[in-house]
N, C-alpha and C positions, 0 to 999 in steps of 0.2 A: 232371639239369641243373637249375640254379636259375633262377628267374625274377628277373631283376635290373632295378632301376630306378636311373637317375641323376637327381638333383634339382639344378637350378641356379636360384637366384633371379636375376631380371633386372630391373634398374632402368636404363632408357635404354640398352639394349644392342643396339639395332637394327643397329649397324655390325658386330657380331661374330657374330650369331646364325647366319647361314647357314654361315659357316666352321665354327663350333663344332658345328652339327648334322651337317655333312659328316664332320668328323673322328670324332665319336662314332659315327656310322653305320658308318663304315669299321671302327672298332674293334669294334663289336657284331658285324659280319659275320664278322670273324676269330674272335672268341670263340665264336660259334655254330658255325662250321666246325670249331673245335677241341673242341667238345663241352663248353665251360665254362658257357655260359648257354643258356637256352631261347629259341627263336625269337620268343616273345611278350614278350620283355624290352622295356623302354620307356625313352625319353629324355624326362624331364619338365622343362619350362621353366615357371617361376613368374613371371608378370608382376607386379612389385611396384609398381603404380601409376605406370608409366612415362608420361612426357610426350611421347615420340616415337612412332614406329610399331612399337615392340617387339611389342605384342599382335597387330597386323596381320601382322607377320612370322611370329610363332608360329602363327597360324591358317593362313597360307600353307604353312609347313613341315608342319603337321599334315595338310594336304590332299594333299601330294605325297610325304610320307615316312611309311611305316607304323610307324616306331619312335617318332615324336614325339607327345607329348601336351602339352597346355597347361593351366595353371591361371591364372586371372585374378583378382587380388585387387581389391577395390573401391577401395582407396586404398593409399598408400605405408605399409605396416605396419612396414617396416624389415627389414634383411637377416636377422636371426635369426628373426623371426616368419615371414618368407617361407619360410625353410628348414623351419621347423616345419610350416607349411601343406602344403608339398610332401611331407615325410616322412610326415605323418599320413594324407595321401591315398593315397600309394603303398603304405603298409603293408597296406592292405586287399587287395591282390592280389600284391604282390611278396614274395619270400622274403628279399631283402636290398636295401638302398638305399645308393647311394654319393652323397654330397653333394659338390659342387664348384662353383666360380664359373663363370659363363657365358663368361668370357674365356679359359678353359682355360690359364691360366698354370701351373696344377698339371700334373704329368706324368701324363697319362691312361694312359700305358703301364704305370703301376703297378696299374691296375684289375684285369688278369688275376691278378696276384699277390695282390691283396686277396681276390679270389674264392677262390683256392686256400687262403689262410689261413682264410677263412670255412668252407670245406669241411673244414678240418683241426680245426675246433672252436672257432674264435675268433668271438665275437659282435660284437666291435668291432675294426676295423683302422684305425689312424691313419696318415695320410700326414704324415711328419715331414720338414721342409725341411732338406736337407743342403747346399744351395747357393742363394745369393741373388744370383748374379752378374748376373742380368737386372734386378734391382731397382736403383733409383737410390740414391745415397748416403744421401739423406734418409730414404727409405722403409726402407732396410736398418737405419739407425741407430735410427729410431723404433721399428721392429718389435722389435729386440733389447732396447731400453729397456722396451718394453711387457711382454715376458715376464719380465724381471728385476724390474721394479717390482711386478708381480702376485705373483711368488714371495716378494718381501720383505714384502708385505702379507698373506701367509698363504693365498693362493689356490692350491689344488692343481690341477695340470693337466699336460698333456704339453708339454714345452718345444719350441718351434719348430713347434708344430702349430696350424693355423688351423681351417678347416672342411672340409678334404678328408679324408673318412673313409668307411668302410663300417660299416653297422649292420645287424644281423640283425633279423628280425621280433620276436624275443623282446626285444631291446634297445629296439626302437621301442615295443613294448607297455608296457614299463616306463617309458620316457620319457613316454608319454602320460599317466601318472598325476601328473606334475608340472604344477601349475596356475599357475605364476608368470607374471606379466605382463611383468616385466623379464627376458626370457630371456637367458641367457648359456650357450650350449650347450657351449662349451669347458670350462666348469666343471661343468655338470650331468652330462654323459655319463660322465666318470670316476667319478662317485658311484654309478653303476649297479653297479659291482663285478663286472662280467662278464669272462670271459676275453678278452684282447686281444693284439694284436701290432702291429708297426709296419712300414711300408715307407718306403724312401727316396724323397723327393719333390724333384726338381730343378726349380726355377722357371724358366720360359721368358719371353721378352719378350711383352708384350701386343700382339696383332695390330692393334687399332684402338681408338679411343675412349680414355678415361682411367680410372684407378682411382677408384672411389667412396669409397675409404677414405683421405681426407685426414687431416691432423694432428688436426683438430677431431673427426672421427668416431672416430679411433683413441683419443683421450683419453676420449671419451664411452664407448666400449666398455670401456676399462680401468677407468674409474670404476664403470661398471655391474657389471663382474665383481667388483671389490673389495667394493663395498657389498652384493652379493648373496651373497658367500661368506666374508666375513671381518669380524670385529669388532675386528681388531687396531688400526686407526686410532684407535678410542676409547681403547684402553689406552695408545697412544702419547701422546695428550693427557693422560691420567691421570699417566703417568710424567713428562712435561714439567712438570706441576704440582709434583710432588715436587722436581724439579730446581730450579725457581724458589725453593722454600722453602729448599732447601739453600744456594743462592746468597745468599738473604736472610740466612740464619744466618751465613754467612761474612762478609757485609758488616757484620752486627751486630758480629762480633768485631773487624773492622777499625775500626769506629766507636769501640768501646771502647778499642782501642789508640790511636787518634787522640786521644781525650780524655785518656788518660794522658800522652802525650808532648806534648800541647798543640798539635797541628796540626789545628785544627778550622775548617771553613768553615761559617758559620752557615746553617742550613736544609738543607744537603746531606744530612745523616744521615737526617733524617725523610723527606725526599723519596725517597731511594734505598730505604730500608727499606720504605716504604709501597708503592712500585712493585713490588718483588720479592715481598714477603710477600702483599700483596693479590692480585697477579697469580697467585701460586702457589695460594692458596686458591680463587680463581675457577676456575682450570684443573682443580683436583682436584674441585671441585663439579661442573663440567661432565662430568668423567670418570665420577663416580659416577652422575649422572643418565643419561649415555650408556650406562653398563653396564646399567642397568635397561631403558632403551629397547631395547638390543640383545637382551635376553631376550624382550621383547614382540615385537620384530621377527622373531626366530627362530620364535616360536610361531605367529604369524599367517600365516606362509608356507604352512602346511599340507602340508609335504613328507611323503611316506611315510616311516615309521620304518625299514622293512626291506623286502627283496624275498625271497620264497621261490622258489628255483629248482629245488628237488628235495625230495621227501618220501618217507619209507619207510613202507610199510604192513605 
């Protein structure tokens, strides 16, 4: 039997913590009875600098519930950093870690299948959303746009997967070698290159409180993911510069034609040509400079070049 840990970041989640702890405790009890996980498996809540009574609630749950553990961060480090803190702490004693949000909108009944997939040899098991009926129209629309925009910008990831996943200790050990400050786990974890599988995740309605991922946070997360994993936007600017020059050349042909036929507006030709040609050269210059900056940017990240998962003696 494996020793399992669930890790949930909590930012002002006082309203849902007791409910979430009860549901996870009931699930753990069933999985222990079925021989899937060890009785010393744990439910880990990470308090991410909450302003309400989240930490007091976690301490109370820890006192009365043998499964519950708590991690208290000194300030609001952000969702991704809170996840990392919980995972890196849990990997010291757990065989596998499942990350999920504290509101339990993800389908926790997928966790037994995640454990079975892990025992079958998969180091990573992704929860992939197959239904968003419980989400509002705005959240559903922005989430779909989020994944498509990232894909268009060259960020590789698992479509419709957020942060509901299982990671083995081996995957966590590899993940610990990444030292980036602007964490984007949805992009980092697929880079590990370990065997993985997926399970279907049906989103349910939030019991209480409200989602912390509003449109502003979603846009910030998308921008962070794109800038951390792709230099394609720089080359888009580079190509736009060439487009401007082509348009300037076409306008030059039109100006020449206008001179021949005698339809000339004084000052129009020089103005239009200067706008398009100078604009094109400026954008190309920015693209070239950006390309060099991108190379520096990639180097200073200090990401590991490879992972050795097996050797032959």
